[in-house]
Structure formats: C-alpha cells, structure tokens
C-alpha angles and dihedrals in degrees: 000000000000123000093263092055092046091048090049090051090050090049091052093048095047094045090046088052090058091048090048089054090053091049092050090049091065092054099045114118114244094249088059091060099060122120095260093054091045091052093050092049091048091052092050091046090050090053092049091046092052094049093044092048092050093048093045092050091048091051091050092047092047093048092047092048092050091046092051092048093053091046090054090048091053091050091047091049091052091051092048092050091055092046092050093050093049092048091050090049091053091048092065144243092317089079098053093103091049091052090052090051090048091056092050092047093051091047091052093048091047093052093046099048097042095039123137089262088062099212094311089154123005118216119243090249130023115259113255095038091133090051091049090052090050090052090051092049092048091048093048092049094057116114107221114210099193137039089249091056091046091053091045091052093051093046092047092051090050092050092047091052092048091048090051091053091048093048091051090051092049093052094046091049095044093082092060131240103240116136104224097197088053089048092052091050090052092051089050090054090051092050092050089048092057091045087057091048091055095042095083100023127100118236110253139128094268093054092046091049090050091051090048094051092044093049090046091052092050091047090050091054091049090049091053092049093050094044093052088047090066102045099173099060142027130046096317102041120151111258116255090205095108091056094041091049090050091049090052090055098049112109097015 
C-alpha cells in the first residue's frame, strides 16, 4: 500500500472509532453516565491524547530529520561528483577512461535511486560497486609525474572513497526507518482516543464534523510521515537535480 492508501485507511479507522463511541453512548446504562464516570474517562482520554500527540510529533520530527539528512547527502554527492571530474580532467589524458566510468556509474546510481519503485527496498549494496572498485584501482595505479598530479591523485582517491560511503548510506536509508509495530500501536491509541471522544457525546452534525476534521488531521500527519519515509518517490521525493546537474558536467 502506498502512503495515500495507508493514510486513507487510518482516516477510516479513526473516524469509525468516533462513530463507535457514539453508538456505545446510546447503549450505556444510566449509572455509567454519571459525573464520576465521565471524569474518569476524560482523565484517561487526556492521558492517551498526550501520549499520542507526543509520539506523533516525534515521528514527524524524526521523519523530517531523516529526510533533511538524505537531501543534504544527495547535494553533497552531486558536489563531490563535479569535484572528482574536474580533478581528473586536470590530471590529464590518463584519466579519460576513469571519467567515462564515472559517468556510467552516476547514470546507474541515478536510475536506481529514483526508479519507479522509489526505494521500496534498497539492495544490500549499491549497484555498480564492482565498477567503483575498478575505478579506484585504476586511479590508484596511475603513476603521477608531477607534484600537481600526485596531489590530484590523492584528492581524487579521497573523494572516491567519500562518495562510496555516501552512496552506501543513501541505499541503506532508501528503504525507510519506520517501525511498523510502533506505527500500528500509535494508530490503535488514536482510534481508542476517538472512541472515548464519542463515548459521552451526542450524535449531531457538529460532532460528526469535528470527528471528520480530527480524523482528516491525523491522516494528514500519517501521510507526511510515510511520504518523508520514502524520500526517492511520491509527492515529496528528494530532487535528483544535484546528481543530474553533476552528470551533465562530467566530461566537459
């Protein structure tokens, strides 16, 4: 299921919880509707509301933080690709084959990360690892003739190693880090919260409208969490522009 479908399912469950509370209200014995019972239920609902609000806000903050980190990593990777290509160009014609491999490697990584599946399941290792190792071996085997070439070789090896680390991080993070059991428990809390809201409310248009808006708000928050949890697809995917811009500059 995609985030929109999951958010819609959460909306239906939460709204149905409110309606269930209204239905239970009609069947409550009179001695269950006294002030003492109402106060106890309100206290419990307040506790659940506080915990659910804290957990929901933490999930949003965590998802946004992870999303921002990966966006920064993509921008950094794009900058490193351009730097590596320029250093190889300054080294001389001996690096032409390496620059061709770099273009192919970036194209492969671009197509894999921003594929139609959108990072639904990241592989254990980034595609093109063998090619990246070949690039490293070729670069390390160069015989620099000047101090400038020696410096360029060392800097290029350093950039290639850093880029490899960043690529591995991107692929490991592409699958998301949301704990689904934790997510299900939170949704259960929200449903029970709306059941409690409806338990001592009378069925009318105002109450139904309030339940609708509340369930829609919760579903919106869930949608944001799930969208930011898959940063390479969907409505809020991280832009591939830094990598595409870097690709366009390779070989110039």
